[in-house]
C-alpha positions, 0 to 999 in steps of 0.5 A: 228671253220669250217670256221676258219680252212678253214681259215687258210688252204686257207692263208696257200696254197696263201702263198706257191703259192706267194712263188713259184711265188717269186722264180720263175725265172725271164726273161725280154728281151731289144730290141733295134729297131734301130738294132734289138738287143736283150739283155736278164736279168735273174734273180733267187733269187737275182742274175741275168745274163746279156747276149749280154749288149747293151752299155747302161748298166743303164737299167740292174742296175735299174732293178736289184736295184727294183728287190733287185738283184746282177748282178752275171755274164755277158755272151757274145755270141760272138763278136759283129761286129754290135753294141758296147757292154757294157760289160766292164762297166757293169763288172767294175761296179758290179764286174761280171766276163765277160765270152765268149765260146771257141776260145775267145781271148781278151785284157781284162779279161774274163772267157774263158768257156768250152763247156758244163761248167755250171754256177749256178745262184740262183736256176736255171743254165747255160750250154755252148754249143760251136757253131762256124759258125758265128764266132769261138768263137759263143756260146749258153747259155742252161738255165736249170729251178728250176727243172733241165730240159731246158727251154730256150737257147740263141742263139746270132746270130747263131739262128734266127727266121727260120733264122741263122746268117752271116757265111761271117766274120772272122772264119765264115763257113755255114757248121759249123753253120749249124752242131751246130743248127741241132747237139746242138740247135735242139737237145734239147727238143722240147718246149725248148724256143729259144731266139735270139740275133736278130728278125725281125718280131712280135714275139721275141722267138721260139721254137726248135719244131718250128725251126725244120720244117725249118731245118729238 
């Protein structure tokens, strides 16, 4: 009887552990070596957000199918001058809205998010942080985990690993991009993970604590 009770308790905790893993968020970076460009697939409880999709959308659709999930949001951090985005085709195939930050003007349907607007995805959520400087509409997406705490931020071309986005494009401003970085991104908790729109080295991500050494 004792061994049976121990076995049942063990199975219970194993089930809870597996269930917790299943419920955890899933993040995958899609990276193109030719452009050093990064796109992101984030999933929680069968709901998916794609950030800065590249032109070839089949990988996102295949992964969503593999994970028995549906694409709910398409987030764009800014207008891309260095590659063709797959946002229009992805939206057409999935019905997911295309979301830009404040001051984005397009000739196609988008959701123009406000600074501080929140989007729920399964048990996690995203907050739009307007971070002008690279372009007028440049925005980052702050991911809150299942407990409601900041977990990661997707910075697009605002902040890379110990580098910043160019500011010589229309609407660009070095003063504004530095205000965005120091006032919003580096104000986050030290352990917040930074997932950039480009990376040029061995390590595809950083943390707020690591970036503070370079900008403060």
